[in-house]
Phi, psi and omega in degrees: 000139180281153178272354180248143177290154180303326181298331178294318179294324175297316179298319178297319179298325183275349188307127176078007180249125180288135177265082188271341180203171182300319183296325176299317179296313180300316180297319180291321176297316182294335180275359183277137174232149175278170179293339178270000175095004178293138181259152179253135174253140181214145173207152181278127178257110182264006181294143175267126183255146177293138181264157172083011179286129180256133176270130179301143183306321181294329177288321177297320179298323181289342181284340180054057178278130180244107181290146176281161180295321181267115180050059180301340177288339179250326186249122183204165179234138173268130178259143178292000000 
């Protein structure tokens, strides 16, 4: 296990590169690898999604979402 979070490696990969458009961001994300060699796939999704859709509480419970300690409202893991 690495001592650095994956986001740090993404930041290192982006160092010194201007993020001038969406494709630049997608390309940099796609060029990121973890220390164990896992590759990241990325593509820009231009689809417009309907806003305000609510997931029923019982459906959310079945997803087994596990919030992270740091900003659990943004960072979470889905368990099988």
